PDB file of N, CA, C, O and CB in Angstrom:
ATOM      1  N   MET A   1      44.204  -7.110 -36.721  1.00  0.00           N
ATOM      2  CA  MET A   1      43.404  -5.896 -36.688  1.00  0.00           C
ATOM      3  C   MET A   1      43.553  -5.163 -38.012  1.00  0.00           C
ATOM      4  O   MET A   1      44.611  -5.213 -38.639  1.00  0.00           O
ATOM      5  CB  MET A   1      43.818  -4.989 -35.507  1.00  0.00           C
ATOM      6  N   ALA A   2      42.509  -4.491 -38.429  1.00  0.00           N
ATOM      7  CA  ALA A   2      42.506  -3.777 -39.703  1.00  0.00           C
ATOM      8  C   ALA A   2      43.494  -2.626 -39.688  1.00  0.00           C
ATOM      9  O   ALA A   2      43.583  -1.874 -38.719  1.00  0.00           O
ATOM     10  CB  ALA A   2      41.109  -3.261 -40.021  1.00  0.00           C
ATOM     11  N   GLY A   3      44.218  -2.506 -40.759  1.00  0.00           N
ATOM     12  CA  GLY A   3      45.160  -1.418 -40.894  1.00  0.00           C
ATOM     13  C   GLY A   3      44.680  -0.402 -41.900  1.00  0.00           C
ATOM     14  O   GLY A   3      43.507  -0.391 -42.274  1.00  0.00           O
ATOM     15  N   ALA A   4      45.574   0.440 -42.332  1.00  0.00           N
ATOM     16  CA  ALA A   4      45.242   1.497 -43.276  1.00  0.00           C
ATOM     17  C   ALA A   4      44.825   0.934 -44.633  1.00  0.00           C
ATOM     18  O   ALA A   4      44.188   1.637 -45.418  1.00  0.00           O
ATOM     19  CB  ALA A   4      46.424   2.435 -43.445  1.00  0.00           C
ATOM     20  N   GLY A   5      45.170  -0.313 -44.921  1.00  0.00           N
ATOM     21  CA  GLY A   5      44.855  -0.909 -46.211  1.00  0.00           C
ATOM     22  C   GLY A   5      43.488  -1.559 -46.289  1.00  0.00           C
ATOM     23  O   GLY A   5      43.167  -2.161 -47.314  1.00  0.00           O
ATOM     24  N   ALA A   6      42.666  -1.463 -45.247  1.00  0.00           N
ATOM     25  CA  ALA A   6      41.340  -2.077 -45.271  1.00  0.00           C
ATOM     26  C   ALA A   6      40.477  -1.402 -46.336  1.00  0.00           C
ATOM     27  O   ALA A   6      40.475  -0.177 -46.464  1.00  0.00           O
ATOM     28  CB  ALA A   6      40.663  -1.980 -43.877  1.00  0.00           C
ATOM     29  N   MET A   7      39.738  -2.224 -47.105  1.00  0.00           N
ATOM     30  CA  MET A   7      38.936  -1.704 -48.213  1.00  0.00           C
ATOM     31  C   MET A   7      37.513  -2.241 -48.143  1.00  0.00           C
ATOM     32  O   MET A   7      37.278  -3.340 -47.641  1.00  0.00           O
ATOM     33  CB  MET A   7      39.576  -2.070 -49.562  1.00  0.00           C
ATOM     34  N   THR A   8      36.559  -1.450 -48.655  1.00  0.00           N
ATOM     35  CA  THR A   8      35.185  -1.914 -48.761  1.00  0.00           C
ATOM     36  C   THR A   8      35.081  -2.852 -49.958  1.00  0.00           C
ATOM     37  O   THR A   8      35.990  -2.916 -50.785  1.00  0.00           O
ATOM     38  CB  THR A   8      34.196  -0.719 -48.898  1.00  0.00           C
ATOM     39  N   GLN A   9      33.965  -3.583 -50.046  1.00  0.00           N
ATOM     40  CA  GLN A   9      33.750  -4.485 -51.180  1.00  0.00           C
ATOM     41  C   GLN A   9      33.774  -3.716 -52.501  1.00  0.00           C
ATOM     42  O   GLN A   9      34.329  -4.197 -53.489  1.00  0.00           O
ATOM     43  CB  GLN A   9      32.411  -5.232 -51.025  1.00  0.00           C
ATOM     44  N   SER A  10      33.179  -2.534 -52.523  1.00  0.00           N
ATOM     45  CA  SER A  10      33.167  -1.716 -53.743  1.00  0.00           C
ATOM     46  C   SER A  10      34.570  -1.277 -54.141  1.00  0.00           C
ATOM     47  O   SER A  10      34.915  -1.278 -55.322  1.00  0.00           O
ATOM     48  CB  SER A  10      32.279  -0.487 -53.549  1.00  0.00           C
ATOM     49  N   GLU A  11      35.377  -0.904 -53.155  1.00  0.00           N
ATOM     50  CA  GLU A  11      36.759  -0.488 -53.432  1.00  0.00           C
ATOM     51  C   GLU A  11      37.575  -1.659 -53.963  1.00  0.00           C
ATOM     52  O   GLU A  11      38.390  -1.484 -54.869  1.00  0.00           O
ATOM     53  CB  GLU A  11      37.421   0.085 -52.162  1.00  0.00           C
ATOM     54  N   ILE A  12      37.366  -2.842 -53.414  1.00  0.00           N
ATOM     55  CA  ILE A  12      38.075  -4.037 -53.890  1.00  0.00           C
ATOM     56  C   ILE A  12      37.708  -4.316 -55.339  1.00  0.00           C
ATOM     57  O   ILE A  12      38.579  -4.586 -56.167  1.00  0.00           O
ATOM     58  CB  ILE A  12      37.744  -5.265 -53.006  1.00  0.00           C
ATOM     59  N   LYS A  13      36.412  -4.251 -55.644  1.00  0.00           N
ATOM     60  CA  LYS A  13      35.936  -4.514 -57.002  1.00  0.00           C
ATOM     61  C   LYS A  13      36.555  -3.536 -57.999  1.00  0.00           C
ATOM     62  O   LYS A  13      37.034  -3.947 -59.056  1.00  0.00           O
ATOM     63  CB  LYS A  13      34.407  -4.426 -57.058  1.00  0.00           C
ATOM     64  N   GLU A  14      36.547  -2.261 -57.671  1.00  0.00           N
ATOM     65  CA  GLU A  14      37.112  -1.254 -58.581  1.00  0.00           C
ATOM     66  C   GLU A  14      38.623  -1.435 -58.746  1.00  0.00           C
ATOM     67  O   GLU A  14      39.157  -1.220 -59.834  1.00  0.00           O
ATOM     68  CB  GLU A  14      36.810   0.163 -58.062  1.00  0.00           C
ATOM     69  N   ALA A  15      39.308  -1.827 -57.680  1.00  0.00           N
ATOM     70  CA  ALA A  15      40.759  -2.038 -57.762  1.00  0.00           C
ATOM     71  C   ALA A  15      41.092  -3.280 -58.582  1.00  0.00           C
ATOM     72  O   ALA A  15      42.142  -3.333 -59.222  1.00  0.00           O
ATOM     73  CB  ALA A  15      41.363  -2.163 -56.356  1.00  0.00           C
ATOM     74  N   ALA A  16      40.214  -4.277 -58.571  1.00  0.00           N
ATOM     75  CA  ALA A  16      40.473  -5.528 -59.289  1.00  0.00           C
ATOM     76  C   ALA A  16      40.187  -5.417 -60.782  1.00  0.00           C
ATOM     77  O   ALA A  16      40.855  -6.075 -61.579  1.00  0.00           O
ATOM     78  CB  ALA A  16      39.640  -6.645 -58.697  1.00  0.00           C
ATOM     79  N   LYS A  17      39.216  -4.606 -61.181  1.00  0.00           N
ATOM     80  CA  LYS A  17      38.782  -4.536 -62.577  1.00  0.00           C
ATOM     81  C   LYS A  17      39.910  -4.394 -63.592  1.00  0.00           C
ATOM     82  O   LYS A  17      39.902  -5.117 -64.588  1.00  0.00           O
ATOM     83  CB  LYS A  17      37.852  -3.399 -62.740  1.00  0.00           C
ATOM     84  N   PRO A  18      40.883  -3.499 -63.395  1.00  0.00           N
ATOM     85  CA  PRO A  18      41.941  -3.354 -64.406  1.00  0.00           C
ATOM     86  C   PRO A  18      42.826  -4.599 -64.551  1.00  0.00           C
ATOM     87  O   PRO A  18      43.541  -4.733 -65.544  1.00  0.00           O
ATOM     88  CB  PRO A  18      42.809  -2.166 -64.061  1.00  0.00           C
ATOM     89  N   HIS A  19      42.786  -5.494 -63.585  1.00  0.00           N
ATOM     90  CA  HIS A  19      43.649  -6.681 -63.610  1.00  0.00           C
ATOM     91  C   HIS A  19      42.953  -7.923 -64.158  1.00  0.00           C
ATOM     92  O   HIS A  19      43.594  -8.955 -64.355  1.00  0.00           O
ATOM     93  CB  HIS A  19      44.154  -6.970 -62.221  1.00  0.00           C
ATOM     94  N   LEU A  20      41.642  -7.833 -64.407  1.00  0.00           N
ATOM     95  CA  LEU A  20      40.876  -8.977 -64.891  1.00  0.00           C
ATOM     96  C   LEU A  20      40.951  -9.050 -66.415  1.00  0.00           C
ATOM     97  O   LEU A  20      40.929  -8.016 -67.082  1.00  0.00           O
ATOM     98  CB  LEU A  20      39.405  -8.887 -64.425  1.00  0.00           C
ATOM     99  N   PRO A  21      41.041 -10.263 -66.975  1.00  0.00           N
ATOM    100  CA  PRO A  21      41.098 -10.393 -68.434  1.00  0.00           C
ATOM    101  C   PRO A  21      39.788  -9.956 -69.092  1.00  0.00           C
ATOM    102  O   PRO A  21      38.705 -10.356 -68.663  1.00  0.00           O
ATOM    103  CB  PRO A  21      41.418 -11.838 -68.823  1.00  0.00           C
ATOM    104  N   GLN A  22      39.896  -9.137 -70.129  1.00  0.00           N
ATOM    105  CA  GLN A  22      38.717  -8.600 -70.806  1.00  0.00           C
ATOM    106  C   GLN A  22      37.882  -9.678 -71.495  1.00  0.00           C
ATOM    107  O   GLN A  22      36.671  -9.516 -71.640  1.00  0.00           O
ATOM    108  CB  GLN A  22      39.139  -7.568 -71.820  1.00  0.00           C
ATOM    109  N   ASP A  23      38.508 -10.771 -71.919  1.00  0.00           N
ATOM    110  CA  ASP A  23      37.726 -11.814 -72.586  1.00  0.00           C
ATOM    111  C   ASP A  23      36.802 -12.540 -71.616  1.00  0.00           C
ATOM    112  O   ASP A  23      35.771 -13.071 -72.028  1.00  0.00           O
ATOM    113  CB  ASP A  23      38.653 -12.815 -73.260  1.00  0.00           C
ATOM    114  N   LEU A  24      37.154 -12.570 -70.340  1.00  0.00           N
ATOM    115  CA  LEU A  24      36.313 -13.209 -69.330  1.00  0.00           C
ATOM    116  C   LEU A  24      35.424 -12.212 -68.585  1.00  0.00           C
ATOM    117  O   LEU A  24      34.338 -12.568 -68.128  1.00  0.00           O
ATOM    118  CB  LEU A  24      37.180 -13.953 -68.340  1.00  0.00           C
ATOM    119  N   PHE A  25      35.882 -10.974 -68.463  1.00  0.00           N
ATOM    120  CA  PHE A  25      35.160  -9.933 -67.715  1.00  0.00           C
ATOM    121  C   PHE A  25      35.072  -8.650 -68.542  1.00  0.00           C
ATOM    122  O   PHE A  25      35.668  -7.642 -68.165  1.00  0.00           O
ATOM    123  CB  PHE A  25      35.858  -9.648 -66.355  1.00  0.00           C
ATOM    124  N   PRO A  26      34.330  -8.665 -69.681  1.00  0.00           N
ATOM    125  CA  PRO A  26      34.265  -7.454 -70.513  1.00  0.00           C
ATOM    126  C   PRO A  26      33.654  -6.277 -69.743  1.00  0.00           C
ATOM    127  O   PRO A  26      32.587  -6.400 -69.141  1.00  0.00           O
ATOM    128  CB  PRO A  26      33.443  -7.728 -71.788  1.00  0.00           C
ATOM    129  N   GLN A  27      34.342  -5.152 -69.773  1.00  0.00           N
ATOM    130  CA  GLN A  27      33.958  -3.941 -69.029  1.00  0.00           C
ATOM    131  C   GLN A  27      33.750  -4.216 -67.540  1.00  0.00           C
ATOM    132  O   GLN A  27      32.992  -3.506 -66.879  1.00  0.00           O
ATOM    133  CB  GLN A  27      32.682  -3.349 -69.618  1.00  0.00           C
ATOM    134  N   GLY A  28      34.404  -5.217 -67.021  1.00  0.00           N
ATOM    135  CA  GLY A  28      34.312  -5.526 -65.593  1.00  0.00           C
ATOM    136  C   GLY A  28      33.039  -6.236 -65.173  1.00  0.00           C
ATOM    137  O   GLY A  28      32.766  -6.358 -63.979  1.00  0.00           O
ATOM    138  N   LYS A  29      32.251  -6.708 -66.140  1.00  0.00           N
ATOM    139  CA  LYS A  29      31.006  -7.416 -65.805  1.00  0.00           C
ATOM    140  C   LYS A  29      31.330  -8.675 -65.014  1.00  0.00           C
ATOM    141  O   LYS A  29      32.278  -9.391 -65.334  1.00  0.00           O
ATOM    142  CB  LYS A  29      30.204  -7.774 -67.089  1.00  0.00           C
ATOM    143  N   ALA A  30      30.551  -8.937 -63.997  1.00  0.00           N
ATOM    144  CA  ALA A  30      30.688 -10.086 -63.096  1.00  0.00           C
ATOM    145  C   ALA A  30      31.907  -9.969 -62.182  1.00  0.00           C
ATOM    146  O   ALA A  30      32.215 -10.911 -61.452  1.00  0.00           O
ATOM    147  CB  ALA A  30      30.780 -11.370 -63.903  1.00  0.00           C
ATOM    148  N   ALA A  31      32.599  -8.845 -62.208  1.00  0.00           N
ATOM    149  CA  ALA A  31      33.769  -8.667 -61.343  1.00  0.00           C
ATOM    150  C   ALA A  31      33.375  -8.718 -59.871  1.00  0.00           C
ATOM    151  O   ALA A  31      34.136  -9.217 -59.041  1.00  0.00           O
ATOM    152  CB  ALA A  31      34.469  -7.336 -61.653  1.00  0.00           C
ATOM    153  N   GLY A  32      32.194  -8.207 -59.545  1.00  0.00           N
ATOM    154  CA  GLY A  32      31.733  -8.220 -58.153  1.00  0.00           C
ATOM    155  C   GLY A  32      31.568  -9.636 -57.622  1.00  0.00           C
ATOM    156  O   GLY A  32      31.965  -9.931 -56.494  1.00  0.00           O
ATOM    157  N   TRP A  33      30.983 -10.512 -58.432  1.00  0.00           N
ATOM    158  CA  TRP A  33      30.813 -11.911 -58.019  1.00  0.00           C
ATOM    159  C   TRP A  33      32.153 -12.599 -57.863  1.00  0.00           C
ATOM    160  O   TRP A  33      32.360 -13.359 -56.916  1.00  0.00           O
ATOM    161  CB  TRP A  33      29.954 -12.671 -59.030  1.00  0.00           C
ATOM    162  N   TRP A  34      33.063 -12.338 -58.785  1.00  0.00           N
ATOM    163  CA  TRP A  34      34.389 -12.946 -58.705  1.00  0.00           C
ATOM    164  C   TRP A  34      35.104 -12.465 -57.444  1.00  0.00           C
ATOM    165  O   TRP A  34      35.688 -13.276 -56.725  1.00  0.00           O
ATOM    166  CB  TRP A  34      35.225 -12.609 -59.967  1.00  0.00           C
ATOM    167  N   CYS A  35      35.070 -11.172 -57.163  1.00  0.00           N
ATOM    168  CA  CYS A  35      35.711 -10.620 -55.966  1.00  0.00           C
ATOM    169  C   CYS A  35      35.120 -11.224 -54.697  1.00  0.00           C
ATOM    170  O   CYS A  35      35.849 -11.535 -53.755  1.00  0.00           O
ATOM    171  CB  CYS A  35      35.565  -9.094 -55.937  1.00  0.00           C
ATOM    172  N   LYS A  36      33.801 -11.389 -54.672  1.00  0.00           N
ATOM    173  CA  LYS A  36      33.140 -11.943 -53.487  1.00  0.00           C
ATOM    174  C   LYS A  36      33.581 -13.386 -53.241  1.00  0.00           C
ATOM    175  O   LYS A  36      33.837 -13.762 -52.097  1.00  0.00           O
ATOM    176  CB  LYS A  36      31.609 -11.877 -53.645  1.00  0.00           C
ATOM    177  N   THR A  37      33.674 -14.194 -54.292  1.00  0.00           N
ATOM    178  CA  THR A  37      34.094 -15.586 -54.103  1.00  0.00           C
ATOM    179  C   THR A  37      35.537 -15.657 -53.619  1.00  0.00           C
ATOM    180  O   THR A  37      35.868 -16.481 -52.768  1.00  0.00           O
ATOM    181  CB  THR A  37      33.938 -16.378 -55.411  1.00  0.00           C
ATOM    182  N   VAL A  38      36.396 -14.795 -54.159  1.00  0.00           N
ATOM    183  CA  VAL A  38      37.796 -14.762 -53.704  1.00  0.00           C
ATOM    184  C   VAL A  38      37.861 -14.305 -52.254  1.00  0.00           C
ATOM    185  O   VAL A  38      38.603 -14.880 -51.457  1.00  0.00           O
ATOM    186  CB  VAL A  38      38.649 -13.824 -54.602  1.00  0.00           C
ATOM    187  N   GLN A  39      37.092 -13.275 -51.902  1.00  0.00           N
ATOM    188  CA  GLN A  39      37.071 -12.769 -50.524  1.00  0.00           C
ATOM    189  C   GLN A  39      36.634 -13.854 -49.548  1.00  0.00           C
ATOM    190  O   GLN A  39      37.267 -14.046 -48.510  1.00  0.00           O
ATOM    191  CB  GLN A  39      36.136 -11.557 -50.410  1.00  0.00           C
ATOM    192  N   LEU A  40      35.548 -14.569 -49.877  1.00  0.00           N
ATOM    193  CA  LEU A  40      35.071 -15.633 -48.989  1.00  0.00           C
ATOM    194  C   LEU A  40      36.092 -16.759 -48.852  1.00  0.00           C
ATOM    195  O   LEU A  40      36.278 -17.303 -47.764  1.00  0.00           O
ATOM    196  CB  LEU A  40      33.751 -16.195 -49.505  1.00  0.00           C
ATOM    197  N   ASP A  41      36.753 -17.109 -49.960  1.00  0.00           N
ATOM    198  CA  ASP A  41      37.786 -18.145 -49.917  1.00  0.00           C
ATOM    199  C   ASP A  41      38.949 -17.713 -49.030  1.00  0.00           C
ATOM    200  O   ASP A  41      39.434 -18.499 -48.216  1.00  0.00           O
ATOM    201  CB  ASP A  41      38.290 -18.462 -51.335  1.00  0.00           C
ATOM    202  N   LEU A  42      39.396 -16.474 -49.180  1.00  0.00           N
ATOM    203  CA  LEU A  42      40.514 -15.983 -48.364  1.00  0.00           C
ATOM    204  C   LEU A  42      40.131 -15.879 -46.888  1.00  0.00           C
ATOM    205  O   LEU A  42      40.964 -16.127 -46.016  1.00  0.00           O
ATOM    206  CB  LEU A  42      40.984 -14.617 -48.876  1.00  0.00           C
ATOM    207  N   GLU A  43      38.888 -15.516 -46.603  1.00  0.00           N
ATOM    208  CA  GLU A  43      38.438 -15.494 -45.205  1.00  0.00           C
ATOM    209  C   GLU A  43      38.433 -16.904 -44.621  1.00  0.00           C
ATOM    210  O   GLU A  43      38.847 -17.100 -43.479  1.00  0.00           O
ATOM    211  CB  GLU A  43      37.028 -14.869 -45.096  1.00  0.00           C
ATOM    212  N   ALA A  44      37.970 -17.885 -45.391  1.00  0.00           N
ATOM    213  CA  ALA A  44      37.935 -19.273 -44.927  1.00  0.00           C
ATOM    214  C   ALA A  44      39.337 -19.801 -44.649  1.00  0.00           C
ATOM    215  O   ALA A  44      39.529 -20.627 -43.757  1.00  0.00           O
ATOM    216  CB  ALA A  44      37.238 -20.160 -45.958  1.00  0.00           C
ATOM    217  N   GLN A  45      40.313 -19.326 -45.412  1.00  0.00           N
ATOM    218  CA  GLN A  45      41.700 -19.737 -45.218  1.00  0.00           C
ATOM    219  C   GLN A  45      42.385 -18.970 -44.088  1.00  0.00           C
ATOM    220  O   GLN A  45      43.489 -19.328 -43.677  1.00  0.00           O
ATOM    221  CB  GLN A  45      42.474 -19.549 -46.503  1.00  0.00           C
ATOM    222  N   GLY A  46      41.739 -17.923 -43.588  1.00  0.00           N
ATOM    223  CA  GLY A  46      42.329 -17.108 -42.537  1.00  0.00           C
ATOM    224  C   GLY A  46      43.301 -16.068 -43.037  1.00  0.00           C
ATOM    225  O   GLY A  46      44.048 -15.485 -42.251  1.00  0.00           O
ATOM    226  N   VAL A  47      43.301 -15.828 -44.340  1.00  0.00           N
ATOM    227  CA  VAL A  47      44.220 -14.863 -44.953  1.00  0.00           C
ATOM    228  C   VAL A  47      43.629 -13.456 -44.935  1.00  0.00           C
ATOM    229  O   VAL A  47      44.361 -12.466 -44.934  1.00  0.00           O
ATOM    230  CB  VAL A  47      44.549 -15.277 -46.396  1.00  0.00           C
ATOM    231  N   MET A  48      42.304 -13.377 -44.922  1.00  0.00           N
ATOM    232  CA  MET A  48      41.619 -12.088 -44.953  1.00  0.00           C
ATOM    233  C   MET A  48      40.644 -12.016 -43.789  1.00  0.00           C
ATOM    234  O   MET A  48      40.056 -13.023 -43.394  1.00  0.00           O
ATOM    235  CB  MET A  48      40.881 -11.878 -46.304  1.00  0.00           C
ATOM    236  N   GLY A  49      40.479 -10.826 -43.249  1.00  0.00           N
ATOM    237  CA  GLY A  49      39.521 -10.600 -42.173  1.00  0.00           C
ATOM    238  C   GLY A  49      38.622  -9.439 -42.522  1.00  0.00           C
ATOM    239  O   GLY A  49      38.805  -8.779 -43.546  1.00  0.00           O
ATOM    240  N   ARG A  50      37.637  -9.191 -41.654  1.00  0.00           N
ATOM    241  CA  ARG A  50      36.716  -8.077 -41.867  1.00  0.00           C
ATOM    242  C   ARG A  50      36.538  -7.298 -40.586  1.00  0.00           C
ATOM    243  O   ARG A  50      36.677  -7.839 -39.489  1.00  0.00           O
ATOM    244  CB  ARG A  50      35.361  -8.575 -42.378  1.00  0.00           C
ATOM    245  N   THR A  51      36.232  -6.033 -40.732  1.00  0.00           N
ATOM    246  CA  THR A  51      35.991  -5.179 -39.573  1.00  0.00           C
ATOM    247  C   THR A  51      34.556  -5.369 -39.087  1.00  0.00           C
ATOM    248  O   THR A  51      33.746  -5.996 -39.770  1.00  0.00           O
ATOM    249  CB  THR A  51      36.260  -3.690 -39.917  1.00  0.00           C
ATOM    250  N   ASP A  52      34.243  -4.833 -37.920  1.00  0.00           N
ATOM    251  CA  ASP A  52      32.894  -4.865 -37.371  1.00  0.00           C
ATOM    252  C   ASP A  52      32.142  -3.564 -37.649  1.00  0.00           C
ATOM    253  O   ASP A  52      31.103  -3.306 -37.042  1.00  0.00           O
ATOM    254  CB  ASP A  52      32.944  -5.129 -35.872  1.00  0.00           C
ATOM    255  N   THR A  53      32.658  -2.755 -38.553  1.00  0.00           N
ATOM    256  CA  THR A  53      32.078  -1.449 -38.851  1.00  0.00           C
ATOM    257  C   THR A  53      31.138  -1.539 -40.042  1.00  0.00           C
ATOM    258  O   THR A  53      31.118  -2.542 -40.755  1.00  0.00           O
ATOM    259  CB  THR A  53      33.179  -0.418 -39.124  1.00  0.00           C
ATOM    260  N   LYS A  54      30.366  -0.493 -40.250  1.00  0.00           N
ATOM    261  CA  LYS A  54      29.526  -0.359 -41.440  1.00  0.00           C
ATOM    262  C   LYS A  54      30.038   0.834 -42.218  1.00  0.00           C
ATOM    263  O   LYS A  54      30.160   1.906 -41.626  1.00  0.00           O
ATOM    264  CB  LYS A  54      28.005  -0.192 -41.072  1.00  0.00           C
ATOM    265  N   PRO A  55      30.340   0.732 -43.478  1.00  0.00           N
ATOM    266  CA  PRO A  55      30.318  -0.498 -44.249  1.00  0.00           C
ATOM    267  C   PRO A  55      31.456  -1.422 -43.834  1.00  0.00           C
ATOM    268  O   PRO A  55      32.461  -0.985 -43.272  1.00  0.00           O
ATOM    269  CB  PRO A  55      30.402  -0.191 -45.740  1.00  0.00           C
ATOM    270  N   LEU A  56      31.276  -2.703 -44.121  1.00  0.00           N
ATOM    271  CA  LEU A  56      32.330  -3.668 -43.826  1.00  0.00           C
ATOM    272  C   LEU A  56      33.581  -3.288 -44.594  1.00  0.00           C
ATOM    273  O   LEU A  56      33.517  -2.823 -45.731  1.00  0.00           O
ATOM    274  CB  LEU A  56      31.886  -5.110 -44.182  1.00  0.00           C
ATOM    275  N   ARG A  57      34.721  -3.494 -43.949  1.00  0.00           N
ATOM    276  CA  ARG A  57      36.009  -3.279 -44.611  1.00  0.00           C
ATOM    277  C   ARG A  57      36.795  -4.566 -44.447  1.00  0.00           C
ATOM    278  O   ARG A  57      36.742  -5.209 -43.399  1.00  0.00           O
ATOM    279  CB  ARG A  57      36.792  -2.036 -44.010  1.00  0.00           C
ATOM    280  N   PHE A  58      37.522  -4.937 -45.487  1.00  0.00           N
ATOM    281  CA  PHE A  58      38.277  -6.191 -45.516  1.00  0.00           C
ATOM    282  C   PHE A  58      39.760  -5.887 -45.509  1.00  0.00           C
ATOM    283  O   PHE A  58      40.191  -4.871 -46.055  1.00  0.00           O
ATOM    284  CB  PHE A  58      37.903  -7.041 -46.753  1.00  0.00           C
ATOM    285  N   PHE A  59      40.540  -6.756 -44.897  1.00  0.00           N
ATOM    286  CA  PHE A  59      41.981  -6.553 -44.773  1.00  0.00           C
ATOM    287  C   PHE A  59      42.679  -7.906 -44.746  1.00  0.00           C
ATOM    288  O   PHE A  59      42.078  -8.924 -44.402  1.00  0.00           O
ATOM    289  CB  PHE A  59      42.321  -5.733 -43.497  1.00  0.00           C
ATOM    290  N   PHE A  60      43.949  -7.901 -45.114  1.00  0.00           N
ATOM    291  CA  PHE A  60      44.759  -9.115 -45.035  1.00  0.00           C
ATOM    292  C   PHE A  60      45.258  -9.281 -43.606  1.00  0.00           C
ATOM    293  O   PHE A  60      45.662  -8.312 -42.963  1.00  0.00           O
ATOM    294  CB  PHE A  60      45.952  -9.062 -46.039  1.00  0.00           C
ATOM    295  N   THR A  61      45.228 -10.515 -43.116  1.00  0.00           N
ATOM    296  CA  THR A  61      45.661 -10.785 -41.740  1.00  0.00           C
ATOM    297  C   THR A  61      47.155 -11.038 -41.673  1.00  0.00           C
ATOM    298  O   THR A  61      47.692 -11.282 -40.593  1.00  0.00           O
ATOM    299  CB  THR A  61      44.907 -11.981 -41.164  1.00  0.00           C
TER     300      THR A  61
END
């Protein structure tokens, strides 16, 4: 079940930007696509889940 750490896709993207290498993601460009692919991979592995609310919120299982 989602806890206090559940985040929206936008919140995940903004939190990830400072950790991405600038040579690959200048000014955070394409960070949203990268975050989405990681999110889908983690969901497929059962490591991440999503809420049934709008907006969707993602959390670690």
